[in-house]
C-alpha positions in Angstrom: 4.2 13.9 -18.7 7.5 12.0 -18.4 7.9 8.4 -17.6 7.0 7.4 -14.0 9.8 6.1 -11.8 9.6 2.4 -10.9 9.0 3.0 -7.3 5.8 4.8 -8.2 4.9 2.7 -11.3 2.3 0.0 -11.6 4.9 -2.8 -12.0 5.6 -2.4 -8.3 1.8 -2.0 -7.8 1.7 -1.6 -4.1 0.6 1.4 -2.2 3.4 3.2 -0.6 2.7 5.2 2.5 4.1 8.5 3.6 6.0 8.7 6.8 3.9 11.5 8.1 0.4 10.4 7.0 -2.0 12.9 8.5 -5.1 11.6 10.3 -6.6 12.1 13.8 -5.1 10.0 16.5 -6.7 7.1 18.4 -8.6 6.7 21.6 -10.4 3.7 23.1 -14.0 3.0 22.3 -16.5 3.3 25.2 -16.5 0.4 27.6 -19.0 -2.2 26.9 -19.1 -1.8 23.2 -17.8 -5.3 22.8 -16.5 -4.8 19.2 -14.3 -1.8 20.0 -16.3 0.0 17.3 -19.5 1.4 18.8 -19.3 5.0 19.9 -20.9 8.2 18.7 -24.1 8.0 16.8 -24.5 8.1 13.0 -26.9 10.3 11.1 -30.1 9.0 12.6 -31.0 7.1 15.8 -33.8 5.0 14.2 -33.4 2.5 11.5 -35.1 3.8 8.3 -38.4 2.1 7.7 -37.4 1.3 4.2 -34.3 -0.6 5.4 -33.9 -4.3 5.6 -31.5 -4.8 8.5 -30.1 -8.0 7.0 -30.2 -9.9 3.7 -30.9 -8.6 0.3 -32.2 -6.4 -1.1 -30.9 -3.7 1.3 -34.0 -1.6 1.0 -37.7 -2.5 0.5 -38.2 0.3 -2.1 -35.4 1.3 -4.4 -33.4 4.4 -3.4 -30.9 6.5 -5.3 -27.6 7.9 -3.8 -25.2 10.4 -5.2 -21.6 9.5 -4.9 -18.4 11.1 -6.0 -15.5 8.8 -7.2 -12.2 9.2 -8.8 -12.2 8.1 -12.5 -9.2 6.3 -13.9 -8.7 6.5 -17.6 -8.6 2.7 -17.6 -12.2 2.5 -16.3 -14.2 5.0 -18.4 -17.8 5.6 -17.5 -19.3 3.6 -14.6 -23.1 3.7 -14.9 -23.5 0.8 -17.3 -20.7 -1.4 -15.9 -21.7 -5.0 -15.0 -20.5 -4.5 -11.4 -22.9 -1.6 -10.7 -25.9 -2.8 -12.7 -25.7 -6.2 -11.0 -25.2 -4.6 -7.6 -28.3 -2.5 -8.1 -30.3 -5.6 -8.9 -29.2 -7.3 -5.7 -29.3 -4.4 -3.3 -32.1 -2.1 -4.6 -29.6 0.8 -4.3 -29.0 2.9 -7.4 -25.8 5.0 -7.5 -25.7 8.3 -9.4 -22.0 8.5 -10.0 -20.2 11.8 -10.3 -16.8 10.9 -11.6 -13.8 13.2 -11.3 -10.8 12.4 -13.5 -7.8 11.5 -11.4 -5.7 14.2 -13.0 -8.1 16.8 -11.6 -9.2 15.0 -8.4 -7.4 17.1 -5.8 -8.5 20.4 -7.2 -12.2 19.5 -7.8 -12.5 17.6 -4.6 -11.4 20.6 -2.6 -13.8 22.9 -4.5 -16.6 20.5 -3.9 -15.9 20.3 -0.2 -15.7 24.1 0.1 -18.9 24.6 -1.8 -21.2 23.5 0.9 -23.2 21.2 -1.5 -22.2 17.6 -0.8 -22.9 14.2 -2.4 -24.3 11.5 -0.2 -20.8 9.8 0.0 -17.3 9.9 -1.4 -16.3 6.5 -2.8 -12.6 6.3 -3.5 -12.8 10.0 -3.9 -9.4 11.1 -2.9 -10.3 11.9 0.7 -7.0 12.5 2.5 -6.3 12.0 6.2 -6.2 15.7 6.6 -9.7 16.0 5.0 -11.0 13.4 7.5 -9.8 15.6 10.4 -11.0 18.9 9.0 -14.4 17.9 7.7 -15.0 15.3 10.3 -14.6 17.8 13.1 -16.8 20.3 11.1 -19.6 17.7 10.8 -19.4 17.4 7.0 -18.4 13.8 7.3 -20.6 12.0 9.8 -19.2 9.6 12.4 -19.6 6.0 11.4 -19.1 4.2 14.8 -22.7 3.2 15.4 -23.4 2.6 11.7 -20.5 0.2 11.6 -21.5 -1.6 14.7 -25.1 -2.0 13.5 -24.9 -2.3 9.8 -21.4 -3.4 8.8 -20.9 -7.1 9.9 -18.4 -7.8 7.1 -16.2 -4.8 8.1 -16.5 -5.7 11.8 -15.3 -9.2 11.1 -12.2 -8.1 9.3 -11.5 -5.4 11.9 -11.8 -7.8 14.8 -9.3 -10.1 13.1 -6.9 -7.2 12.5 -7.1 -4.8 15.5 -4.7 -2.3 14.0 -7.4 -1.3 11.5 -9.7 0.3 14.1 -6.7 1.6 16.0 -5.6 3.3 12.8 -8.9 4.8 11.9 -10.0 6.2 15.3 -9.8 10.0 15.7 -8.9 11.8 18.9 -12.5 12.3 19.7 -13.1 8.5 19.5 -15.0 8.8 16.2 -14.4 6.9 13.0 -15.1 9.0 9.9 -14.2 6.6 7.1 -14.1 3.0 5.9 -10.6 2.1 4.6 -9.0 0.1 1.8 -7.7 -3.1 3.4 -5.4 -5.9 2.3 -5.1 -9.2 4.0 -3.4 -10.9 1.0 0.1 -11.9 2.2 1.6 -11.7 -1.3 0.3 -8.2 -1.7 1.4 -7.0 1.7 4.8 -8.4 1.1 5.0 -6.3 -2.0 8.7 -5.9 -2.6 10.7 -9.1 -2.8 14.3 -9.6 -3.9 14.6 -11.7 -7.1 17.9 -13.2 -8.3 18.6 -14.4 -11.9 18.6 -18.2 -11.4 20.0 -18.8 -14.9 23.0 -16.7 -14.0 23.5 -18.5 -10.7 23.4 -21.8 -12.5 25.8 -20.6 -15.2 28.4 -19.7 -12.5 27.7 -22.6 -10.2 26.5 -20.3 -7.4 23.9 -20.7 -4.7 21.2 -18.2 -3.6 22.7 -15.7 -1.2 21.5 -16.0 2.5 23.6 -13.2 4.0 24.6 -9.7 3.1 28.2 -10.9 2.5 27.0 -13.7 0.2 24.9 -11.2 -1.7 28.0 -9.1 -2.3 29.9 -12.1 -3.5 27.1 -13.1 -5.9 26.8 -9.6 -7.3 30.5 -9.4 -7.7 30.5 -12.6 -9.7 27.7 -11.4 -11.9 29.8 -8.3 -12.6 33.1 -10.1 -13.4 32.3 -13.5 -14.9 30.0 -12.9 -17.9 27.0 -14.9 -16.7 24.9 -14.0 -19.8 27.7 -15.5 -21.9 27.7 -12.8 -24.6 31.4 -11.9 -24.3 30.5 -8.4 -23.2 30.9 -6.7 -19.9 27.2 -5.5 -20.0 25.9 -7.2 -16.8 24.1 -5.1 -14.2 24.3 -7.0 -10.9 21.4 -5.3 -9.2 18.9 -2.8 -10.6 15.4 -1.3 -10.2 15.1 1.6 -7.6 17.1 2.6 -4.6 14.1 2.3 -2.2 13.7 -1.4 -3.0 17.4 -2.1 -2.8 17.6 -0.3 0.6 14.6 -2.3 1.9 16.2 -5.5 0.8 19.2 -4.7 3.0 17.8 -2.7 6.0 16.2 -5.7 7.7 19.6 -7.4 7.8 20.7 -4.6 10.1 17.5 -4.7 12.2 16.2 -1.4 10.8 12.7 -0.5 9.6 11.3 -3.1 12.0 7.7 -1.8 11.9 7.2 -2.0 8.2 7.3 0.3 5.2 4.6 2.9 6.2 7.3 4.4 8.4 10.5 4.7 6.4 12.3 6.9 8.9 11.0 5.8 12.3 10.8 2.4 14.0 11.2 1.0 17.5 14.5 0.3 19.0 14.0 -3.0 20.8 17.1 -2.6 23.0 16.5 1.0 24.1 12.7 0.4 24.2 11.9 3.7 22.5 11.2 5.2 19.0 14.2 5.5 16.8 15.0 7.9 14.0 16.4 5.4 11.5 18.5 7.7 9.3 20.6 8.8 12.3 21.2 5.3 13.8 24.7 3.8 13.7 23.3 0.8 11.9 21.9 3.0 9.1 25.4 4.3 8.7 26.5 0.7 8.2 23.9 0.2 5.5 25.1 3.3 3.8 28.7 2.0 3.9 27.5 -1.4 2.5 25.6 0.2 -0.4 28.4 2.6 -1.0 30.7 -0.4 -1.5 28.3 -2.0 -4.0 28.0 1.3 -5.9 31.7 2.0 -5.9 32.4 -1.4 -7.4 29.8 -1.1 -10.1 27.5 -3.7 -8.6 24.5 -1.3 -8.4 23.0 0.0 -11.6 24.3 3.6 -12.0 20.8 4.5 -13.1 19.3 3.2 -9.8 18.0 6.7 -8.9 16.4 7.4 -12.3 15.2 4.1 -13.7 11.7 3.8 -15.2 9.6 0.8 -15.9 10.4 0.8 -19.7 14.1 1.3 -19.1 14.4 -1.6 -16.6 12.1 -3.8 -18.7 14.5 -3.3 -21.6 17.5 -4.2 -19.5 15.9 -7.4 -18.2 14.7 -8.3 -21.7 18.3 -8.0 -23.0 19.4 -10.4 -20.2 21.5 -7.7 -18.5 20.1 -7.8 -14.9 21.2 -10.1 -12.2 18.9 -9.1 -9.4 16.1 -6.6 -8.7 13.6 -5.9 -5.9 10.0 -5.8 -7.1 6.5 -7.1 -6.4 6.8 -9.9 -9.1 9.1 -11.4 -11.6 7.4 -10.3 -14.8 8.5 -7.1 -16.5 5.6 -5.0 -17.7 4.2 -6.5 -20.9 6.9 -9.2 -21.1 6.9 -13.0 -20.7 8.1 -14.7 -17.6 11.8 -14.6 -17.0 14.4 -16.6 -15.1 14.2 -15.0 -11.7 13.4 -16.5 -8.3 12.9 -14.9 -5.0 15.6 -15.3 -2.3 14.9 -18.3 0.0 15.0 -16.3 3.2 15.6 -12.8 4.5 19.3 -11.9 4.3 21.1 -12.2 7.6 23.3 -9.2 8.5 26.7 -8.9 10.3 25.0 -8.6 13.7 22.7 -11.5 13.3 19.6 -9.5 12.3 17.3 -11.1 9.8 14.1 -9.3 9.0 12.2 -8.6 5.8 10.9 -5.1 6.2 9.2 -4.5 2.8 5.8 -5.2 4.4 2.8 -3.0 4.2 0.1 -2.7 6.9 -3.4 -4.2 6.4 -4.8 -0.6 6.7 -3.8 0.6 3.2 -5.8 3.8 2.6 -7.8 5.6 5.3 -10.3 7.7 3.4 -11.7 5.2 1.0 -15.3 5.9 1.9 -17.0 8.7 3.8 -20.7 9.6 4.3 -21.7 13.2 4.4 -24.2 15.1 6.4 -26.3 15.5 3.2 -27.1 11.7 3.2 -30.7 10.9 4.2 -30.1 7.1 4.2 -26.9 6.6 6.1 -27.9 3.1 7.3 -28.6 1.8 3.8 -25.5 3.5 2.6 -23.4 1.7 5.2 -25.0 -1.6 4.4 -24.3 -1.0 0.7 -20.6 -0.3 1.3 -20.3 -3.2 3.6 -21.8 -5.6 1.0 -18.6 -5.5 -1.1 -16.2 -6.2 1.8 -17.0 -10.0 2.0 -19.2 -12.8 0.7 -21.0 -12.5 -2.6 -20.5 -8.8 -2.7 -16.7 -9.2 -2.6 -16.8 -11.7 -5.4 -18.9 -9.3 -7.5 -16.5 -6.4 -6.9 -13.3 -8.4 -7.7 -14.5 -11.0 -10.2 -17.9 -9.9 -11.5 -20.6 -12.5 -12.4 -20.0 -16.2 -12.7 -20.4 -17.3 -16.3 -20.0 -13.8 -17.7 -16.7 -12.6 -16.3 -15.3 -15.5 -14.2 -15.6 -19.2 -13.7 -14.5 -21.6 -11.0 -11.5 -23.9 -11.8 -10.2 -26.3 -9.2 -12.0 -24.3 -6.6 -10.3 -21.1 -7.6 -11.7 -17.9 -9.2 -10.5 -17.4 -12.7 -11.5 -14.8 -15.4 -13.1 -16.2 -18.5 -11.0 -16.5 -21.7 -12.5 -13.4 -23.2 -10.8 -11.5 -20.5 -7.5 -13.5 -20.1 -6.9 -13.8 -23.8 -9.0 -11.1 -25.3 -9.6 -11.6 -29.0 -9.5 -7.9 -29.6 -6.1 -7.5 -28.2 -7.1 -5.8 -24.9 -4.6 -6.2 -22.0 -5.8 -8.0 -18.9 -6.4 -4.7 -17.1 -8.3 -3.2 -20.0 -10.5 -6.3 -20.4 -11.2 -6.4 -16.7 -12.1 -2.7 -16.7 -14.9 -3.2 -19.2 -17.0 -4.6 -16.4 -15.2 -3.9 -13.1 -13.4 -1.0 -11.4 -10.9 -2.9 -9.3 -7.5 -2.3 -10.8 -5.4 0.5 -9.2 -8.1 2.1 -7.0 -8.5 3.1 -3.3 -12.0 1.7 -2.7 -13.4 0.4 0.6 -12.7 -3.2 -0.1 -10.6 -6.0 1.2 -7.8 -7.4 -1.0 -7.6 -11.2 -0.5 -5.4 -13.9 -1.9 -8.3 -15.7 -3.5 -8.8 -12.7 -5.8 -5.2 -12.5 -6.9 -6.3 -12.6 -10.6 -4.2 -14.1 -13.4 -1.5 -11.4 -12.9 2.1 -11.4 -11.9 1.0 -11.2 -8.2 -0.6 -14.7 -8.6 2.4 -16.4 -10.3 3.6 -19.5 -8.4 7.1 -18.2 -8.1 5.9 -14.9 -6.7 3.7 -16.7 -4.1 6.6 -18.9 -3.2 8.9 -15.9 -2.8 6.4 -14.3 -0.4 6.1 -17.5 1.6 9.8 -17.7 1.9 10.0 -14.3 3.4 6.9 -14.5 5.6 8.7 -16.0 8.6 10.9 -12.9 8.7 8.5 -10.1 8.6 8.2 -7.9 11.8 5.7 -9.2 14.3 4.1 -5.7 14.5 3.5 -3.6 11.4 2.4 -0.1 12.0 -0.2 1.7 9.8 0.3 5.4 9.3 0.1 7.3 12.6 -2.5 10.0 13.1 -1.9 13.6 14.0 -4.1 16.3 15.4 -4.5 19.4 13.3 -1.9 21.3 15.4 0.6 18.4 15.2 -0.1 18.1 11.5 0.9 21.7 10.8 4.2 21.3 12.6 4.9 17.8 11.2 4.4 19.0 7.6 6.8 21.9 8.1 9.4 19.7 9.8 9.2 16.6 7.6 9.4 18.6 4.4 12.9 19.7 5.2 14.0 16.6 7.1 12.7 14.1 4.4 14.3 16.1 1.6 17.7 16.2 3.4 17.7 12.5 4.3 16.9 11.5 0.7 19.6 13.9 -0.6 22.2 12.6 1.8 21.3 9.0 1.2 22.0 9.5 -2.5 25.3 11.3 -1.8 26.5 8.7 0.7 25.8 5.9 -1.7 27.3 7.6 -4.7 30.3 8.9 -2.8 29.5 12.5 -3.3 29.4 12.9 0.4 32.0 10.7 2.2 30.8 8.7 5.2 33.5 10.6 7.2 31.0 13.5 7.1 28.5 11.5 9.2 28.8 13.7 12.3 28.1 16.8 10.2 25.0 15.1 8.8 23.7 14.2 12.2 24.3 17.7 13.5 22.4 19.2 10.5 19.4 16.9 11.2 19.3 18.1 14.8 19.3 21.7 13.7 16.3 21.0 11.4 14.1 20.4 14.5 14.5 16.6 14.8 13.7 16.6 18.5 10.3 18.3 17.9 9.7 15.9 15.0 10.3 12.9 17.2 8.2 14.4 20.1 5.2 14.7 17.7 5.8 11.2 16.4 5.9 9.9 20.0 2.6 11.5 20.9 0.9 9.9 17.9 2.5 6.6 18.6 1.4 6.6 22.2 -2.2 7.4 21.2 -2.1 4.6 18.7 -0.6 2.1 21.2 -3.3 2.9 23.8 -6.2 2.6 21.5 -8.2 -0.6 21.4 
């Protein structure tokens, strides 16, 4: 395989969401449910006699459940990991794991679902939103509404604090078929931040830019005034990937005002309706701005093809003046002289938003229970255990004294993990005992579990706090489509998305002059944009009405 692009790489380790994520739409829970969760029943009406409704262990007599999970090369086998052996001691629930390598996950998952022989549950098993629709309606995945209401107090607590989670999970029939992956870590949600080379600013006597015009002036100075003082014209004013650069600018024009899960659709506050962003006049202005930067050599000419190793090499050679990313530390490198911008850039019309923000509902199909499960109540309690309290500490940090210790009231991995004597990286050392890095499990990502990684660096946290006042007040999770809508949306979005990306590249590089804008708009309309937006509107209205 070739090198991964930075926008998909683990340096910018934040889940990116497709514009047309496919999941059933939302309806309100029945009146009187109180939590907004109770609805259709789970597998059984009566609590299993073996179940302890609260406390530990979860069951009076040990039970065994079969679960399918995706296997990362980083994690290896699961059965003897400290996380799961300790969890079994505490809960009385043994898990017989069937691990599917990530490289074969989609194919093997589909074969398994088509076979008619199901595990008790899928745990981070690659269940797509379309799978939730198809197999939920068929009865393969059981509805979780009542199970959540009765046996998932940790999940209910998080969901009640973040109403968009239940709104985003609920299907058209009012049922919830999965537990999701959630993040409430502000630094993680504010994944992409714009970092500027402070050493270069100091060398040239410049201040951090606060507007799009000031950013242009800073980048121009980086290009022309040899801030790395090597006597060569080798400076790259801004680098990384075009998606990050676009997001750094879009909010200054009031675009993408509902977050990064919806790269092409947001809400026009003036017109009070949905807006297709790539056809808006302000988007045209952004293209003109980025075209100006590119034409003057202020944007890395490799902005569309950069990879993590390539960008890391450029930063290590002190050639980069600015870049958007989750943190300031290139992969495998020491900390460098970059600081986050002090505020969201203000644009020519007074707009000032930071739109590189993800929703708290990160991945819908993190956990499903199948109709084969004879212990759905205990299974729900088991999954809920890891969402908060001691179970969350176990999932993220392991066991005190073995994998972590408390320092100044904070969770910190032991030295054997942080500075492994055998030369293991942090991720490798963590993965001997845990399965947390780079997974879509039904857990809640919190700031207290930021680890000793780039995400937890003081300058990264400060950069996030600087931008927090400028994030949109409402951040949409992925909208949910019926099966019929999904079929049409897939067909329409395939062509529309491809064309928008192609033309964005051509507008920025100058291969397509901005004077061809009207032709571009006309082509979009011919591709079925009206139908695309009508489907979007239907999904948005369902989401908005749900409670």
